[in-house]
VOGU-3710 file (C-alpha; in Angstrom, 3 decimals, decimal comma):
1> mrfavplssl> 6,840/30,473/-0,080  5,743/26,824/-0,072  7,487/24,067/-1,974  6,152/20,598/-2,675  8,785/17,918/-2,128  8,508/14,386/-3,503  8,208/11,932/-0,633  11,070/9,894/-2,038  13,443/12,866/-1,841  13,185/13,258/1,904
11> lllsvtasgv> 13,109/9,548/2,547  16,495/9,193/0,871  17,762/10,451/4,209  16,396/7,307/5,829  18,161/3,950/5,882  14,790/2,335/5,195  14,135/4,294/2,012  15,716/2,164/-0,693  14,042/-1,110/0,191  17,282/-3,036/-0,402
21> eprqvlgdrp> 18,252/-3,205/3,263  17,443/-6,326/5,298  13,780/-6,423/6,250  13,042/-5,978/9,933  10,557/-8,470/11,356  8,557/-8,019/14,544  9,662/-10,179/17,457  7,727/-12,839/19,336  7,218/-10,727/22,468  4,625/-8,145/21,444
31> emvatpvpld> 4,793/-4,862/23,349  3,080/-1,547/22,592  2,358/1,675/24,459  -0,746/3,624/23,405  -0,817/7,274/24,528  -3,951/9,419/24,014  -3,437/12,485/21,820  -5,661/15,532/21,187  -6,707/16,530/17,683  -5,227/19,990/18,239
41> psdparaklg> -2,351/20,079/20,760  -2,734/23,868/20,964  -6,443/23,512/21,833  -7,058/20,096/23,450  -10,816/20,718/23,651  -11,181/21,048/19,884  -13,158/18,230/18,295  -14,558/19,571/14,999  -12,814/19,419/11,643  -15,326/20,094/8,873
51> pltylgglal> -17,766/17,167/8,847  -15,499/15,179/11,179  -15,931/15,007/14,949  -12,882/13,775/16,806  -13,643/10,845/19,097  -10,099/10,241/20,295  -6,744/9,050/19,093  -3,553/7,296/20,086  0,169/7,582/19,505  1,462/4,008/19,266
61> kssdpafggf> 5,009/3,109/20,263  6,993/-0,055/20,878  10,543/-0,947/21,833  10,536/-3,429/18,933  12,646/-1,813/16,158  10,375/-3,258/13,447  7,270/-1,582/14,870  5,537/1,119/12,806  5,403/1,957/9,120  1,640/1,398/8,987
71> ssmridgdrf> 0,282/1,776/5,453  -3,141/0,108/5,712  -5,504/-1,468/8,217  -8,475/-3,750/8,715  -11,066/-3,167/11,432  -13,635/-5,864/12,170  -15,785/-4,860/15,126  -13,302/-4,494/17,986  -10,534/-6,381/16,162  -7,819/-4,156/14,653
81> tllsdggnlv> -5,068/-5,183/12,255  -2,410/-2,669/11,197  -0,217/-3,643/8,236  3,178/-2,051/7,700  4,913/-1,398/4,401  7,345/-4,155/5,328  4,781/-6,915/5,762  4,558/-6,713/9,549  1,166/-7,175/11,224  0,133/-5,625/14,530
91> afmmgadlrp> -3,217/-6,944/15,781  -5,161/-6,105/18,920  -8,620/-5,769/20,400  -9,962/-2,323/21,271  -13,330/-1,010/22,390  -14,785/2,448/22,861  -12,303/3,128/25,670  -9,487/3,222/23,076  -7,349/0,913/25,186  -5,679/-1,817/23,099
101> rdlrfadlpg> -5,522/-5,302/24,576  -4,625/-8,838/23,477  -1,743/-7,541/21,366  -0,270/-9,834/18,725  2,617/-9,429/16,265  2,845/-11,445/13,042  4,656/-11,597/9,710  2,701/-11,531/6,462  3,656/-14,268/3,969  4,126/-12,724/0,581
111> pgtgaikrhr> 6,245/-12,126/-2,487  9,891/-13,079/-2,627  11,902/-14,482/0,244  11,099/-11,567/2,527  14,791/-11,067/3,172  14,708/-7,434/2,018  12,086/-4,778/2,561  10,989/-4,340/-1,036  9,900/-7,995/-1,159  7,026/-7,157/1,211
121> dsesltwdpv> 6,230/-3,531/0,313  2,560/-3,928/1,275  0,763/-0,611/0,711  -2,970/-1,350/0,551  -5,393/-3,745/2,197  -9,065/-4,455/1,596  -11,290/-7,351/2,594  -14,624/-9,105/2,326  -16,439/-8,957/5,686  -18,570/-11,973/4,724
131> tgcawigfen> -15,795/-14,458/3,888  -12,966/-12,705/5,720  -10,709/-12,963/2,658  -8,256/-10,086/2,313  -6,471/-8,554/-0,686  -3,154/-6,722/-0,366  -1,498/-4,472/-2,920  2,293/-4,632/-3,198  4,482/-1,909/-4,622  7,752/-2,788/-6,388
141> rnaiwrydas> 5,985/-5,792/-7,925  2,722/-3,990/-8,785  0,887/-7,087/-7,621  -2,291/-7,982/-5,736  -2,352/-10,988/-3,441  -5,379/-12,654/-1,848  -5,148/-14,106/1,675  -7,323/-16,140/3,985  -9,101/-14,426/6,879  -6,191/-15,030/9,267
151> ltraersvrp> -3,659/-13,419/6,884  -1,432/-16,452/7,400  -1,997/-18,141/4,042  -1,740/-16,646/0,550  -4,388/-18,099/-1,768  -3,855/-16,398/-5,138  -1,890/-13,548/-6,704  -1,810/-11,534/-9,890  0,329/-8,869/-11,532  -2,302/-7,086/-13,655
161> aamadwsvag> -1,142/-6,035/-17,104  -2,816/-2,670/-16,508  -0,359/-2,060/-13,658  2,753/-3,346/-15,409  4,180/0,070/-16,284  3,499/1,705/-12,909  6,693/2,786/-11,169  8,094/0,647/-8,368  7,243/3,414/-5,896  3,852/4,309/-7,338
171> gpeamarlrs> 1,930/1,052/-7,370  -1,434/0,036/-5,851  -1,283/2,536/-3,003  -5,066/2,666/-2,462  -7,448/-0,250/-2,935  -11,039/-0,931/-1,900  -13,349/-3,874/-2,362  -16,844/-2,447/-2,805  -19,960/-4,130/-1,428  -20,952/-4,719/-5,061
181> gqfiviseta> -17,915/-7,002/-5,424  -16,037/-4,541/-7,630  -12,488/-3,480/-6,759  -11,090/0,042/-7,116  -7,312/0,526/-7,257  -5,595/3,931/-7,403  -1,926/4,411/-8,248  0,065/6,773/-6,085  1,957/8,308/-9,017  0,940/6,773/-12,389
191> rpprrpdari> -0,698/9,407/-14,618  -3,038/9,058/-17,586  -1,664/10,371/-20,900  -1,623/14,172/-21,057  -3,069/14,537/-17,557  -0,174/15,131/-15,138  -2,647/16,295/-12,487  -4,519/12,965/-12,405  -3,819/9,437/-11,166  -4,784/6,217/-12,900
201> vlrfagdpte> -7,752/4,396/-11,390  -8,590/0,777/-12,212  -12,038/-0,702/-11,636  -12,133/-4,501/-11,605  -15,497/-6,209/-12,067  -14,571/-8,773/-9,419  -11,660/-10,354/-7,584  -8,523/-9,145/-9,453  -6,742/-12,422/-8,704  -9,430/-14,409/-10,553
211> sslpperlay> -10,855/-12,079/-13,193  -9,807/-12,651/-16,801  -11,371/-9,362/-17,920  -9,209/-6,240/-18,114  -10,164/-3,546/-15,610  -11,921/-0,364/-16,634  -9,534/2,616/-16,655  -10,662/5,779/-14,892  -8,771/8,758/-13,499  -8,828/10,695/-10,231
221> vppadydptd> -7,542/14,249/-9,734  -6,272/14,621/-6,153  -5,795/18,010/-4,498  -2,869/19,904/-6,027  0,525/18,528/-4,946  -1,093/15,647/-3,045  -0,890/11,912/-3,749  -3,580/9,326/-2,851  -2,561/6,921/-0,096  -5,697/4,969/0,863
231> maelpdgrll> -9,406/4,652/0,219  -12,569/3,238/1,816  -16,211/2,879/0,803  -18,958/4,750/2,664  -22,351/3,181/3,414  -23,950/5,095/0,509  -21,429/3,810/-2,067  -19,275/6,907/-2,295  -15,579/6,735/-1,464  -13,329/8,476/0,994
241> vlnrrlslsg> -9,818/9,018/-0,366  -6,891/9,918/1,875  -4,263/12,119/0,191  -0,797/13,085/1,444  1,692/15,840/0,715  5,258/16,460/1,868  6,514/20,061/1,741  9,420/21,991/3,208  7,111/24,330/5,083  4,555/21,945/6,530
251> lftaklvlld> 6,291/18,556/6,298  3,524/15,947/6,059  -0,041/17,168/5,611  -3,120/15,278/4,463  -6,506/15,910/2,873  -9,596/13,730/3,080  -11,655/13,778/-0,121  -15,179/12,556/-0,909  -15,197/10,848/-4,315  -18,167/9,495/-6,257
261> lrgvhtgkpv> -17,338/7,032/-9,037  -20,850/5,639/-9,350  -21,940/5,901/-12,961  -18,507/7,163/-14,018  -16,891/5,412/-16,963  -13,773/5,915/-19,062  -13,463/9,572/-19,885  -12,819/12,846/-18,101  -10,868/12,534/-14,820  -12,993/12,905/-11,691
271> rgielatfer> -12,379/15,376/-8,873  -13,686/14,893/-5,375  -14,869/17,234/-2,647  -12,309/18,163/-0,009  -13,722/17,447/3,448  -10,826/18,073/5,831  -7,165/19,080/5,906  -4,708/17,809/8,487  -2,046/20,446/8,989  -0,690/22,662/11,765
281> plqhdnfeal> -1,850/23,107/14,475  -3,722/19,795/14,108  -2,183/16,361/14,282  -0,504/15,869/10,919  1,857/13,152/9,819  2,440/10,693/7,008  -1,189/9,504/6,943  -1,406/6,374/4,796  -4,130/4,149/6,262  -7,897/4,657/6,178
291> avtregadti> -10,874/2,562/7,301  -14,614/3,136/7,637  -16,728/1,312/10,211  -20,211/1,636/11,699  -21,260/2,157/15,304  -25,046/2,005/15,388  -26,226/4,719/12,987  -22,850/6,492/13,032  -20,228/6,322/10,296  -16,785/6,104/11,864
301> vwiasddnge> -13,565/7,059/10,070  -10,183/5,771/11,231  -6,878/7,242/10,013  -3,384/5,914/10,761  0,113/7,114/9,908  3,353/5,576/8,677  6,308/6,800/10,763  8,855/5,653/8,141  11,019/4,436/11,021  11,945/8,048/11,800
311> iweqslllkf> 12,066/9,576/15,277  10,487/12,812/14,023  7,356/11,000/12,826  4,651/9,178/14,753  2,445/6,108/14,463  -0,949/7,741/15,017  -4,368/6,079/15,078  -7,201/8,624/15,028  -10,967/8,087/15,290  -13,709/10,384/13,925
321> rlelansgqa> -17,449/10,426/13,416  -18,381/11,544/9,897  -21,535/13,591/9,347  -22,367/14,441/5,737  -25,476/16,137/4,402  -27,415/13,765/2,135  -24,863/11,063/2,871  -27,238/8,117/2,807  -26,765/7,057/6,385  -28,700/3,820/5,962
331> ksprpgrgtg> -27,225/0,934/7,830  -24,565/-1,018/6,024  -25,100/-4,777/5,530  -22,703/-5,605/8,361  -22,866/-2,859/11,061  -19,554/-2,321/12,802  -17,600/-4,004/10,035  -14,786/-2,255/8,181  -15,130/-1,524/4,488  -11,658/-0,265/3,737
//
């Protein structure tokens, strides 16, 4: 028998769960070990998972106690930035050899003093590849902040009224800036009225930190017992949504869903198409970060995990090629640039 367990229930066992403990900050001597991992430890030659082809992956470790907890990421060509749920930034360069170099640690300026973890509960990250500006969604405050390209200076912030009643642990978990300039935000736990199976989706016409117009309210139905954790736009305008579940039998598992919100307006909640499930015997963990890039004509999907500071979890960074029938594989405006 399988039981779904709220993520918060298990994380109560962790000293980092409440967010009231002092926030750990990465040190000034960056160090990281990247170890290659197979998709299927029981069958290291396996590379196919539905429409995904595994191109390689890494288990990331560091002796720095603040390392890990990755909840979102930005990939710009060979420049990678992993953002933790405590406002820590891990940046490095990495090519096709999957060997990180030029490692850098940094601290994200943000809400509050940063003295405690919940001040910097950064859960989602999206950006504009033309200007380099980045937007980060913060739980606890249900806020969106805009940063410069270096992520060292906050430019604007907003606490949208449409997010005011979202729980402190169910805020803007997934966020994507579309090439159209629209923004999509999905709550991890907030439900529309009379639809406990769905999650609230907000569609902003433009930059949420500048727009005076209220967002359009939509709804997304994730796979049963799963919660959305991140999202990225594909070259054809559809979305990939990463969804996570915690259960007693399988611990953390994840599902990747193809979602099409084009032409969808307020009304019936939208379901996506399940593309892949990450569960035993495959690599499976607390997958929270998703990015889509381009390599020539190929669409590349990156997935990363949040280890919650626990020894039984990992900080994984996995790379896949996505091949979808009728997926509109036309080149994106900025080949090789991340969209999520």
